[in-house]
Z-matrix of the N, CA and C atoms (Angstrom, degrees):
N
C 1 1.455
C 2 1.512 1 110.68
N 3 1.265 2 117.99 1 134.62
C 4 1.518 3 124.71 2 -175.46
C 5 1.561 4 105.19 3 -87.25
N 6 1.446 5 111.24 4 149.29
C 7 1.426 6 120.00 5 171.19
C 8 1.407 7 110.73 6 -70.11
N 9 1.349 8 119.95 7 149.02
C 10 1.484 9 117.28 8 169.13
C 11 1.539 10 112.97 9 -56.39
N 12 1.298 11 117.83 10 150.40
C 13 1.496 12 119.42 11 -176.46
C 14 1.472 13 112.27 12 -50.97
N 15 1.344 14 118.37 13 -42.21
C 16 1.436 15 119.16 14 -173.00
C 17 1.498 16 115.02 15 -64.18
N 18 1.310 17 113.53 16 -31.48
C 19 1.482 18 121.94 17 -179.11
C 20 1.662 19 106.77 18 -71.55
N 21 1.327 20 113.46 19 -41.66
C 22 1.500 21 115.79 20 178.02
C 23 1.539 22 111.35 21 -64.89
N 24 1.343 23 116.54 22 -35.69
C 25 1.511 24 120.16 23 -177.17
C 26 1.461 25 107.98 24 -69.35
N 27 1.365 26 118.66 25 -37.56
C 28 1.496 27 123.85 26 -173.47
C 29 1.553 28 103.38 27 -68.82
N 30 1.330 29 116.98 28 -45.17
C 31 1.536 30 121.02 29 -177.58
C 32 1.473 31 107.11 30 -67.07
N 33 1.318 32 122.10 31 -40.75
C 34 1.451 33 124.58 32 -177.03
C 35 1.507 34 107.26 33 -65.43
N 36 1.397 35 119.61 34 -45.59
C 37 1.467 36 118.39 35 -179.46
C 38 1.472 37 111.90 36 -64.97
N 39 1.360 38 118.10 37 -34.86
C 40 1.456 39 119.63 38 179.74
C 41 1.543 40 110.97 39 -68.11
N 42 1.300 41 118.85 40 -41.40
C 43 1.409 42 120.43 41 176.91
C 44 1.532 43 113.65 42 -62.43
N 45 1.265 44 116.36 43 -38.78
C 46 1.578 45 125.16 44 176.85
C 47 1.578 46 102.68 45 -58.22
N 48 1.420 47 117.72 46 -54.12
C 49 1.420 48 121.31 47 -173.86
C 50 1.546 49 108.37 48 -59.96
N 51 1.319 50 122.09 49 -38.95
C 52 1.377 51 121.88 50 -172.84
C 53 1.550 52 110.49 51 -84.33
N 54 1.323 53 117.93 52 -42.10
C 55 1.546 54 120.81 53 -179.58
C 56 1.458 55 113.16 54 -71.43
N 57 1.353 56 116.20 55 -39.36
C 58 1.462 57 117.05 56 -174.15
C 59 1.593 58 116.00 57 -110.88
N 60 1.371 59 108.03 58 24.95
C 61 1.549 60 113.72 59 -176.58
C 62 1.406 61 109.70 60 -58.57
N 63 1.333 62 122.87 61 -44.60
C 64 1.451 63 125.96 62 -170.92
C 65 1.517 64 113.79 63 -102.14
N 66 1.389 65 117.56 64 9.50
C 67 1.390 66 122.30 65 -174.29
C 68 1.549 67 110.86 66 -73.02
N 69 1.288 68 115.88 67 144.33
C 70 1.450 69 115.57 68 175.08
C 71 1.530 70 109.08 69 -100.91
N 72 1.245 71 123.46 70 145.91
C 73 1.432 72 125.31 71 -177.34
C 74 1.573 73 111.19 72 -102.64
N 75 1.300 74 114.44 73 133.60
C 76 1.467 75 121.57 74 173.92
C 77 1.404 76 108.03 75 -120.91
N 78 1.302 77 113.78 76 138.50
C 79 1.452 78 124.80 77 174.67
C 80 1.522 79 111.47 78 -94.87
N 81 1.303 80 120.17 79 122.18
C 82 1.465 81 117.12 80 -174.69
C 83 1.600 82 99.32 81 -119.44
N 84 1.370 83 109.32 82 131.77
C 85 1.456 84 120.64 83 -177.58
C 86 1.535 85 107.65 84 -109.81
N 87 1.309 86 116.70 85 136.02
C 88 1.491 87 115.08 86 -178.90
C 89 1.507 88 115.25 87 -69.74
N 90 1.301 89 113.03 88 146.87
C 91 1.409 90 118.68 89 173.65
C 92 1.514 91 114.93 90 -57.63
N 93 1.263 92 123.89 91 127.70
C 94 1.472 93 121.80 92 -176.43
C 95 1.577 94 111.61 93 -64.04
N 96 1.340 95 118.90 94 -27.67
C 97 1.456 96 119.72 95 175.47
C 98 1.520 97 111.74 96 -69.75
N 99 1.355 98 114.15 97 -34.78
C 100 1.409 99 114.93 98 -179.02
C 101 1.642 100 111.13 99 -73.98
N 102 1.275 101 111.48 100 -35.45
C 103 1.566 102 116.93 101 177.19
C 104 1.562 103 107.39 102 -62.42
N 105 1.407 104 114.70 103 -46.98
C 106 1.448 105 118.50 104 -178.43
C 107 1.586 106 109.81 105 -62.09
N 108 1.278 107 118.79 106 -37.65
C 109 1.491 108 122.03 107 177.48
C 110 1.446 109 110.05 108 -67.30
N 111 1.289 110 120.17 109 -46.43
C 112 1.490 111 123.17 110 -176.37
C 113 1.518 112 105.04 111 -61.70
N 114 1.407 113 119.28 112 -47.48
C 115 1.453 114 121.30 113 -178.36
C 116 1.541 115 110.01 114 -57.37
N 117 1.242 116 119.65 115 -42.84
C 118 1.450 117 124.92 116 -179.24
C 119 1.556 118 110.70 117 -63.39
N 120 1.364 119 111.87 118 -47.43
C 121 1.567 120 113.26 119 171.16
C 122 1.411 121 116.73 120 -57.10
N 123 1.332 122 119.94 121 -45.47
C 124 1.453 123 120.87 122 177.10
C 125 1.567 124 113.91 123 -65.87
N 126 1.216 125 119.27 124 -29.71
C 127 1.526 126 122.22 125 173.64
C 128 1.524 127 109.29 126 -67.26
N 129 1.302 128 114.30 127 -49.33
C 130 1.431 129 115.08 128 173.96
C 131 1.520 130 119.19 129 -60.97
N 132 1.287 131 112.07 130 -34.71
C 133 1.519 132 121.60 131 -177.76
C 134 1.602 133 107.20 132 -67.50
N 135 1.365 134 111.53 133 -48.52
C 136 1.480 135 114.53 134 176.32
C 137 1.378 136 116.32 135 -57.57
N 138 1.437 137 115.09 136 -43.21
C 139 1.469 138 120.95 137 177.67
C 140 1.525 139 113.23 138 -57.88
N 141 1.410 140 113.77 139 -36.27
C 142 1.446 141 116.53 140 -174.86
C 143 1.543 142 112.93 141 -83.05
N 144 1.367 143 120.77 142 -7.31
C 145 1.421 144 122.16 143 179.73
C 146 1.621 145 113.94 144 -53.40
N 147 1.240 146 119.71 145 -47.30
C 148 1.488 147 122.56 146 178.82
C 149 1.520 148 108.57 147 -59.77
N 150 1.271 149 122.76 148 -34.83
C 151 1.465 150 125.40 149 178.02
C 152 1.560 151 106.72 150 -65.43
N 153 1.353 152 116.20 151 -49.80
C 154 1.383 153 119.80 152 -178.00
C 155 1.535 154 113.30 153 -61.39
N 156 1.296 155 110.04 154 -36.97
C 157 1.576 156 113.18 155 179.95
C 158 1.485 157 108.86 156 -70.68
N 159 1.299 158 120.64 157 -41.13
C 160 1.423 159 119.90 158 178.09
C 161 1.488 160 114.77 159 -65.69
N 162 1.320 161 118.17 160 -35.17
C 163 1.504 162 123.09 161 170.08
C 164 1.589 163 111.51 162 -60.79
N 165 1.288 164 115.12 163 -40.23
C 166 1.533 165 114.87 164 178.93
C 167 1.478 166 111.67 165 -69.15
N 168 1.413 167 114.94 166 -34.13
C 169 1.428 168 115.33 167 -179.90
C 170 1.564 169 110.38 168 -69.63
N 171 1.260 170 110.85 169 -41.72
C 172 1.486 171 119.27 170 -179.22
C 173 1.565 172 111.07 171 -61.57
N 174 1.263 173 116.04 172 -44.43
C 175 1.403 174 120.80 173 177.38
C 176 1.491 175 115.70 174 -65.00
N 177 1.356 176 113.81 175 -35.81
C 178 1.529 177 120.23 176 170.05
C 179 1.434 178 115.57 177 -62.38
N 180 1.398 179 110.70 178 -43.50
C 181 1.548 180 115.98 179 175.23
C 182 1.474 181 111.52 180 -63.18
N 183 1.328 182 118.80 181 -39.61
C 184 1.468 183 117.46 182 176.73
C 185 1.343 184 117.67 183 -64.36
N 186 1.399 185 115.98 184 -39.43
C 187 1.490 186 124.24 185 178.52
C 188 1.481 187 108.26 186 -60.48
N 189 1.348 188 120.35 187 -47.24
C 190 1.427 189 123.80 188 -179.64
C 191 1.538 190 113.52 189 -61.63
N 192 1.356 191 113.75 190 -38.64
C 193 1.472 192 120.10 191 -178.84
C 194 1.401 193 109.55 192 -70.28
N 195 1.368 194 118.13 193 -42.95
C 196 1.542 195 119.76 194 176.82
C 197 1.562 196 108.83 195 -61.81
N 198 1.220 197 120.12 196 -43.00
C 199 1.417 198 120.96 197 -178.32
C 200 1.495 199 107.59 198 -60.66
N 201 1.319 200 121.81 199 -47.70
C 202 1.492 201 123.04 200 -179.70
C 203 1.399 202 114.75 201 -57.76
N 204 1.437 203 114.89 202 -42.16
C 205 1.462 204 111.90 203 178.11
C 206 1.572 205 110.76 204 -75.44
N 207 1.278 206 124.86 205 -27.04
C 208 1.383 207 123.60 206 179.22
C 209 1.589 208 108.59 207 -71.11
N 210 1.294 209 118.15 208 -31.75
C 211 1.475 210 119.24 209 -179.42
C 212 1.534 211 112.75 210 -93.55
N 213 1.347 212 115.67 211 -7.14
C 214 1.434 213 119.57 212 179.50
C 215 1.417 214 114.49 213 79.68
N 216 1.391 215 121.09 214 19.06
C 217 1.367 216 122.61 215 -171.79
C 218 1.636 217 112.74 216 -101.25
N 219 1.317 218 111.62 217 35.28
C 220 1.428 219 118.73 218 178.02
C 221 1.507 220 111.97 219 94.07
N 222 1.184 221 118.95 220 -124.16
C 223 1.550 222 127.49 221 -177.85
C 224 1.526 223 105.74 222 62.66
N 225 1.279 224 119.10 223 -122.79
C 226 1.499 225 123.49 224 -175.73
C 227 1.528 226 114.19 225 -73.50
N 228 1.363 227 116.79 226 -17.62
C 229 1.466 228 119.68 227 179.64
C 230 1.452 229 113.70 228 -48.70
N 231 1.337 230 122.32 229 -45.59
C 232 1.422 231 126.84 230 -175.50
C 233 1.550 232 108.16 231 -69.81
N 234 1.340 233 120.99 232 -24.56
C 235 1.466 234 124.98 233 -177.47
C 236 1.589 235 106.80 234 -82.23
N 237 1.353 236 114.77 235 -22.83
C 238 1.499 237 113.99 236 -171.27
C 239 1.578 238 106.72 237 -91.77
N 240 1.235 239 118.19 238 -21.51
C 241 1.474 240 119.64 239 -175.94
C 242 1.481 241 116.41 240 -86.67
C-alpha cells in the first residue's frame, strides 16, 4: 500500500533538510564549445533520420523478399527465372 502523496512529500523534504543541510551549492555552466559541438551533432543526426528510415524500410523489404524466395511463395523467384 502506498503512502498518500502528502506524507511522501513531507518525508522527502525532511530527508533533504537532514542530508543536505550543510551542502554547498555550485553552479556549473556548460562549455560553449561543447554546446556548439552537441548542436552540430544533433543537426547532422536529424538530417540523417530520413536516410536511416529508408535503410530500415529497405532492409525490411529485403527480409520479406528473402523469406518469399526461401519458402517458394513468389517474391524474387519470378524475377530470377
